[in-house]
N, C-alpha and C positions, 0 to 999 in steps of 0.2 A: 221567273227566270231563276233556275237553280244553280247556275254557275257564276262564279265571281271572275272579274278580270281587273286588271290594273291599267289606269290611264297614266302614262308617264309623261309629264309635261317637259319633255326634253327639248332644249334648244340646241345644245352642243355639249360635248365633253368639255367642261370648263377648265381653264388653266388653274394651276396651283392647288388651292384647297377647296374649291367651291363646286361640289355636286352632292345632291341628295335626291332620292326618289321620293316624291311627295304627291299625293293624289288630290289634295285639296286646292291646288292652284286655281285661282279664279272663282272660288265660291264666294258669292256676294251676300252680304247681309241684306235682308228684306227683298231679295230678288223675287221676281214673279214665280210662283210655284209651278213646277213642271206638271204636265198632264192636264193642265187647265186650258180651256179654249182661249183664243185671242180676245182681248178686251172689247173689240167691236166685231160685228158680224163679218165673216170673211166674204169678200166680194165674189159674186158669181162670175167666173171666168170661162164658162162653157163656150167653146168655139172661138175664144180670143186668141189672136196671134201674138207673136213676140212684141211688136210695136205697141199694140194696145195694152199688153201687160206692163210694158215699160212706162207708159203714160199713166195708166190707172193706178198701179200699185206703187211705183217708185217716183212718179211725178216728173219724168224726164221726157222731152219731145224727140230726142234723137240719140242714136248709139254713137259711141266713140271708137275710133280706130277699127279694129277687126272684130269688135264685139258682135255685130250683126251676123257676120259670116260664121263665127264660132257657134253662136246660138242656133242658127239655121242648120248647121251640121249636126248638132246634137238632137235638135227637135226632129230632124229627119231620120234619126236612128243611128247616126255615125259616131265613131269614136274620135276624140280630139285630145291632143297634148298641147297645152297652152303655156307659153312663157311670157309673162307680162309683169311689169314692175309693180311694186306696192303702190296702191293708190290709182292703179290703172283701170279698175273696174272688173277684176277677175270674178268676184262673187256673182255678179249679174250673169256671167257666162254659164253658170249652172243653175242659178236660182230661177231665171226666166224659163229655161227649158223644163225645169221641174214643175212649174206652174202651168205650162202649155200642154205638156204630155200627160196622158192619164196615169194615175198612180202617185206614189210617193217618191220623191227624190231622196236617195240615201247618200249622205255626205260623210266621208271618212276624214275626220279632223284630229290632229295630234294633241290638242290641248283642251282641257275642261274650260279654261278661260275663253278660248275661241268659240267653243260651242255655246256657252252661256251668252256671250256677247252677241253672236249672230242670231240666236233664237230670240233674245229680247228685241233686237232690232227688227226682225221679221214680224214678230207679233205686233209691234207698234205699227206696222204697215198693213195689218189685218191678215197676214199669212199664218196658216195653221202649222206651226213648227214646234218641234220638241226634240229631246235628246235622251239617250240611254248611256249613263256612265256610272261610275262608282259612288257618286254623291247621292244617289237616289235610295230611298227606302224600298223595301219589297213591294209595298202597296203602290208606291209611285211608279215603279217599273211596270207593274201589272197594268196600271191605268194607261201608260204610254203604249204598251203592247196592244191593248184592246183598241186604242184609237188607230193604231197602224193597221191592224188586221181588218178593222171596219172601214178602212179607206177614208178616215177623217183627218189625216195628216197630209199636208202638202210636202213637208220636208222632215226628215229624221236624221239627226246627227249621231254618229258612232265613232268610237276610237278604234284604231286598227286592232288593238288587243281584244276588244269586244267582238269584232267581226271574226276573229279566230276561234271563237267558242262555238260548240255544236248547237247550243240552245239559241244563239242569235241567228245562226245560219238557218235553223229550222223555223225561227220566227219569220225571217224574210221570205222563206218559201210559202208562208201562209198569206202573205199580202201581195199587192201589185206594186212593182217597183218601176218608176218612170226612168230613172237613170242612177248611175253611180258617179259621184264626184269625189276625186281623190285630191284633197287640198294639201298644200305644202308638200308637193310630190318630191321635192329634192331630198326629203327624209329617207328616200329609198337608196340614195347614193352613198356608197361606202366612203367615197373620197370627197363628197360634197360637204356642205356646212352642217347638216344635221342628219347623221346616220341613225336610222330608226329601224332595227331589224324586223319588227312586226309588219312594216310596210311591204316586206318581201313576199308575204303570203297573198298580197292583193292581186297577184297574177292569176289567182284562181277565180276571180270574179267572172271573167269571160267564160271559163270552163263550166261553172255551175249555173250561171245565168246568161247564156250565150246571146239572147235576144235583147238584153238590156244594154243601152249605150253607156260608154264610160268616158269621162273627161277628167284628165289629170292636169293640175295647175300648180305653178310655182312662180315665185318672183326672183329666184336665184338659181341660175344654171349656166355654167360654161358649156362649150360645145361637148366636152367629154361627159359632163354630168347629164346634159340633155340626152346624149346617146345612151347612157346607162339607165336613165329613167325609162326610156322607150323599151330597152331590152328587158329589164327586170319586171316591168309591168305588162310586157307583151303588147306594146302599143306601136310596134314598128309599122303596122299597116294603118294606123290612125292618121288623121289629117293633123299636121303639125302647124302651129301658129306661133311665130316668134315676133312679138312686138318690140318696139324700141325700149331699151333699158334706161333711156334718159329720163331723169327727173329734173327738168329745167328750173323748177321753183326752188330747188335746194342749192345753196351756195356751199361748196366744199372748201374747207380751210384746214391746213395743217401747220402747226406752229412748233418751233423748237421748245422743248420742255425746260422751264426755268422757274421752279416753284409752281408746280401744276395747280395746286389748290388756289393760290393767289391769282394765277392767270385765269382760271375758271371763273372766279368771283368777278374779276374785272370784266370779262366777256359778258357775263350775265347782267351785271349792273349797267354796262354801256349799251347793250343791244337787246336784251331779253328780260328786262325787269317786269315781273308780273306774268310772264309767259309760262305755259306748261312745257316741260321738257324732260329728257332722260339723260342721266350721266352714267356712263358705264365705267366700272373699275375692275381691276384684275382679280382682287381677292375680297373676301368678306370683311377683313379688317379695314381695308381701304374704303370699302363702301360705308362702314359705320363712321369712320373718322371723317370722311368727306361730308356725309349727311350732317354730322354734328357741327363741322366747321361752317357749312352753309347756313344752318339754322342759327348759329351764333352770330352770323353776319346779317340776319334779317331776311334770309331767303327761306321760303316755306319748302322744306326738303324732307323726304321720307326715305328710309333705307329699305332695301329688298335683297335678300339672298337666301339660299336654301337652308342656312343654319338658323334662321329666325324661327320662332314657334309658328305653327301653321296658322293660328288665329291672327297673329301679327301680320304675316304675309298677306292673308286674305283681306284684312282690314286696310292695310296700306294700299294694296292694289285697288280695292273698292274706292278709296278716297281719291286716288289718282284718276280713276276713270270718271268719277262723278263730279269732282270739284275742278274749278278752273284755277290756273296759276300755280299748281303744285309741281315740284321737281322731284322725280324719282331717281335716287342714286342706287344703282343696282349692278349685280353681276349679270352675265349673259343668261342666267336662269330666268330673266325677266324679258318679256317682249314679244315672243312670236304670236301670242294670242291677243295682242293689243290692237284694237281697231280705232282707237281714239284719233279723230281726224285733225285736231287742233294742236298737236305736238309741234311746237315752233322750233325746237332745236334738239339735236342729239349730240352729246359731247362724249368724247373718249379721253380718259386720263391715262390710259395704257394702250399700247399698240395691239390692235386685233391680230389674230393668227392668220387671217386670210382675207383676200379681197371679197370673197363671197360673204364672209361674216360681216365685214365692214359695210358692204353694200346693203345687206339685209337689215343690219342694225340702224344705219343712217336712214334707210327707207321708211322707218317709223315716224320720221318727221314729215310734216306737210302733206299728209294724205288728202287734205282738202284742196290742194293745189295752190295754196297761198305761200308767200315767201317764207323760207325756213333755212336753218343753218346746220350743217354738219361740221363740227369743230373737233379737232384732234390735237392733243399735246403729245409730242413724240420726242424721245431722247435716247442717249447712248445706252442707258441701263435697260431700256425696252428691248433693244436689239440683242444685248448680251443675254438677257433673261430668256427671250424666245429661242435663241440659238441653243442655249443650255437645255431648255425644256425638251427640244427636239432630240438632242443627243441622249437624254436620259429617258425618253419615252419608250414605252413597250411597243413591240411590233418588229417586223423584219425590216431589212434594208429598204425594200420597196416602199414600205409605209413611211419610213423616215425621209426618203427622197421626196415623197409626195408632200409631206409636211414642209420640207425645206423649199420646195417649189412654190407652195402657197405663200410662205413667208417672203421669199424673194420677190414675188409679185407685189406683195403689200409694201415692202421696202422700196421697190421701184416707184410705186405711187407716191410714197412719202418724199423721195429724193428727186423726183422729176423736176425739170425746169420748164417743161411744156405744160399745156392745159391739163389740169387734173381730170376734167370730165372726159377729154379725149383718151387719156390713159385708162380711165376706169371703163369706158365703153369698149375700148379695144380689147380689154381683157375678156369681155363677153362676146367678142367676135363682131362688134359693131363699129363701123367707121363713123367718125364725127369730125367736125371742125371746131376750132377754139370757141369756147362758149361765152367768154366775156363776163362770166359770173362765178369765178373761182379765184382763189388768192393768187395763183400764178398768172392769171389773165389780168386781174385788177392791179397787181403790183408785181410785175415780172421779176423773177430772180435772175442773177447773173451766173455764168459758169466761169470758172478759172482753172488754170492748169495747176493741179495740186500734186504733180509728180514729185517735185523736189521735197515738199513737206512729207509726202508719203514715204519717200526713201529715207528721210531722217528718222521717222518714227519706226519703220520696219528695221532699219539698221540698229536702232537702240534696242529693240526687242531681241534681235539676233545676237547682239553683243552681250546682253544680259544672260542669255542662255549659254553662249560659248565661254565667256570670260568669268561668269559668276555661277554658271550651272544652275541658274534659277529662272523661273518664269513669274511674272507679276501681272497685276491688273493694269488698267489704263492709267490710273493715278500715278503710279511710280514712274512709268515711262514719260509722262508729261512733266513730272517734277524734274527729271533728268534733262529733258529738252529745254526747260526753262532755267536750268541751273539753280534750282530752288534748294536751299540748305534746310534739311529736316533731320530729325533723329534717325529716320530710316535711311536717308541717302548718305548721311555721315557714317552710320554703322556699316553700310554696304560698300563704302568707299566708291560710291558711284561717280564722284567728281573725277575719278581717274579714267572714266570712259571717254573715248574720243568724241562722243556725241553730247557730252555735258555742255549745256548752255547754248547749243547751236540752233535752238528753236525760239529764241527770244523775240523774233520778229512777229510771232503770232501770240495771241492771248490764250489763256487757259481754255476759255469757251471755244475759241477757234480750233484749238488742238482736239478738244473733245468732239467737235464736229468732224474733224479729219478721221478720228478713230471710228466714229459712227458710220461715216460714209465708206470707209475701207471694209468694215464689217458687212455693210449692206451690199457691197460689190463682191464679197467673197474673197477679198484680198487680205483678210485677216480672220482668224478664228478664235473661238472661246473654248477653253478646256477646263475640265475638273470642277470640283465643288466651290473653288474660290474664284471662278471666272477669270482665270489668267489668259493672257493673250498669247497666241501662237501663230507662226507663219504658215502659209499655204503655198501650193504650187504657184498660184497667181502672185503671191508676195515676191517670190524669187524672180518672176518676170519683170516686176517693177524694179527690184534691186539691180537687176542685170541690164536695165535700161532698154528692155524689149517691149515695154508697155507704158503708155501714157495714161495718167489718171486725171480725169476731169471731175471737178467737184462743184457743188452748188453753194452759192453765197446767199444767205437769208437777207432779203431786203428789209429796210426799216419801214414798218407799217404805221400809217397814220391812224390814231385812235378814232373810232367812230363816235359821234356825239351821243351823249347819254340820253336815254328817254326818261322823262320824269315819271314818278310813280303814278301820276294821273293821266299819262299819255294815252291816246286812243290806240286800241289794239290794232295790229296789222290787218285784221279782218276788215277794218273800216277805212283803210287808207285812201280808197278812191271815192269816199263819200264826202259830201260837203258837210259843214258844221252842223246844220240842222238835221240832215239825214243820219250823221254819225250819232247824234244825241238820241234819235229815234231807235237806231240800232242798239244802243246801250239799254234802252227801255225794254226792247224785245228780248235782249239777253237776260235781263233781270227777271222778266216774266218766265222765260224758258227755265232759268235756274230754279225758280220756285216750283214750277210744274214738275220738273224732273225730280226734285227733292221729295215732293209729295208722292210721286209714283215709285220712288226708290230705284231710279235708273239714271244712267249717264245723261247729261244734258244734250249731247249731240244726237241721241236717239230721238229726242223730241223734234228738233230741227238742227241742222248744222249751221255753222257761221255763214257759209256761202248763201244758204237759203234765206236766213234772216237779213243778210245784207241786201239781197235782191228785193225782199219785202220792204225794207226801209227805203230803198231807192224808188220803188214803183208806187208804194202807198195804195194798195188796192182798197176799194170802198165796198166791195161785195164779195160773197163767197165765189161767185163766178169768176171775178177778176183774180182772186187769190189762187184759184185752182190753176191759173196759167203760169204761176211762178214755179221755176224749176225746183224740184224736190218736194213739192206739195202733191201727194197722191190722194186718192179717194179716202182712205182710212184716216190719214192725218187731217185732211180737210174736215171730215165729220167730227173728229175728236177735238181739234184745236182751232178750227176756223173762226168760230164766234169769239173766242178769247183773243185771238190775234187781232181781229177787227176792232175789238174793244180797246186794245192797247193803241191801235192806230187812231181810233176815234177820240181818244183822250187828248190828242194833240191840239 
């Protein structure tokens, strides 16, 4: 291959200072060399149908949701556009048709990490999979090309940048393609979470290879983004499948920010001690400070952001994927290509820019279906900073309005007194009933009429501007309302204002909540480099008594009991003591096996499969083969070792 391309591991245009183009994201130390056959003989699937492939390769007895209909559509040569939540089984929707149809399935994937991850997992199942990206040497590329042309690959992963080169297009013309799968298809949407311009060229797939079916998949799409994906990829005539966006195993919780690092530590110690998880921060500096803080408190934490040296990023990501119990503190440059199923929590120390981003990031928790937590600390400064960033962003008025609409939806989710899950699913056009598994359901907040406090605050801001010809941030207005004597209030003679001290009935924390909620409702604005407060048209409606302002009161939450450091992981909560001990022995065996092979532990077996083995205690390979998640290749490779662990009991 004589042309180079770049794989851009783009998740989103990050806030503040965090973006860099880097090609090495996800390169693993000691990873299985590309261009080599799978470690075991690939099963003969000649004449096998989807259900047989599901059982023999993946070890599952039945499809979930709309998987079967999606797979049958693509196997039959039809195009499909699939919206399905993270952890819903999207990959099977193109992996099984690629194994059933003659030829090689070509998967367009946005990240090197995602390619490497899926190729390793497929090889462990005996599937002949490989990738072409910028991490390969020339000899490695040639070997992969030869395998493809000779028909010895079941699946080939490419980046959209690669597909845009003439040499790759000519290569694909020389082989037989069973299907095109466009993963993370929301990257095509300019207004979605991950705009990726190179995805726009993928509309040419049907023109150049008209007889090859296409399937586009995403876990994040509003109705507008869904329509844009269909239009840009020319999939309007495809069959559309929209699964429920609900992730019932994830508990959504949003707390008022009050010393975010300390709050995070308390959350981890009380509920997720020893668990794997991701903590998202707004900036590189915050990432490093938070990782250092957690490490100093005994939490195994690693930093990840685009400003770190490439080898450090790769090493930290490799450790997170392979080891259990690590916490990755990262900017949004980390995550899209992470298939680690046992991430028990995703925490945000800063407000996400959109519900799409929040949903996708929190969706990295609990991919195995076990209980997990999405935790967000949110405060006044988050609102101020996000409003200011939009005002200072490049782009025309329509772009800024789109950003504002995304932020308004995120703020509505934070400030709702209703079920968070209902609000979240409604955003994606899905109706739902209160879930009973989010903070507002478990500890319902109250609403109160905040019209008078709002008028007091807005009047103070108005008088500062009229009588002092000055605008200030939230702190000065709150000092005036509380009648607080400071050097600044004395110098400005603020005690002469008629609103001096009229807000003593509320605490400073309550006033900051009032400011935050007025900003969230658009009844207050932020201006300039110093984040000064300014009135809006809505402010005047409140001051003129033409608008009532309802506000949320944060309920007092009971602390959950702490888990001891030796507590049984959540994966084993439904096992008896003896079975839980056996589960731990199986996990220890899996860890040693994964380390020896240089791959993440979950690629050997995930927790759900080990839990089922511990509960059923099979005594033969035939019995072990009936456990969900044990396919032919894994049975051949690991079966005797698993039975040996069970027999040692």
